[in-house]
Phi, psi and omega in degrees: 000125177268160174227123182253124172267131184212170169223140180300144177081008181250175180292350177300339179304323182299313180291325178299313178296317181299319177300318180292317179298325182284345185076027182287152170273118184206159171238167179230155171225122182274134174259144179261102180293332181297329177261011177062033182297336180293342177252016176289152179304325182293314182285327179297339173288332177280309181223100181300346178286342181069034181223166172244158003274167168222138183238117178272124179237175179286353178252357181138191185251133177250143171229173182077118188304313181301320180293318180294319180296317179296320179297316179299314180298318181288332180284339181228068185299334180295339179282346177054051181268003177204149182276071186289344179278359181223104185300322181290317179296322177294321176297323176297318178297317179294324178297316179298311181294327177294322177296317178299319184287312191272337184243304186292310181297321179295321177299316178298319184295339179296344181289322186227003181235037182300337180296345178288338187238348185206171179239340183275137179301323180297327178291321178300315182296320180295317178298319180297319179296332184280342188303315179303325179289312184290319177292320178298318180293320180297315181284334174296321177295316178300314180301315188280318193236346191243328181272106186286320180084145357290337175255171185305314184269003182117231184284336184268126173288132184223182176295346176291331188289313176295331180289314177298316179304315182300312182287330178293335177294343182271354191298312181300319178295338178263012177061039174253129183279115181294340179296337178277358186229068186299323180291319177295318179297318178295319179298316181297321178294314178302317180297317183295342180271351181284139184300319181296321180293316179298320179296316181291317179299320178295320180294322182284340178273340186286000000 
């Protein structure tokens, strides 16, 4: 039995969906970011980084979304959430998820987490103003060169799909026009129609 620590509206949604898609036995614990619960002494024992997601397994605790997604896929091979029979294709999936983690998510975080990179209030404002450009450019690249369609990797649904869906949900809030991204918009619609996604979204809203 796994245990997923998450907060609504965060990248933890990707791992939550993957667990559901895989048919895993798991429980969840919601953290309240408004009360800074992610930095509580209790949670810092789970994840000293003070961030979500964190996944408790019988072998220890995993953090970082790309690693957690790969672990979920490998733990439930029958769900076929990654192309493990093709080393290059699996590396491509990992490359896509790494881009979301290291570039796209970081661009988004500049909107409200400027204190991670600067101390001056003027710097925070400047970073926030830049977010529509950086997020727009990141998703334009995904639209043009990375999203094969109908799913990220093509015909096979993989761990890349819940991760892209999660970050694509932030686009309107980042002032990126989804009308400029028809493939991303179609992907988001396809994802929202999946039973596992609907179940997880309902659970995180409750």
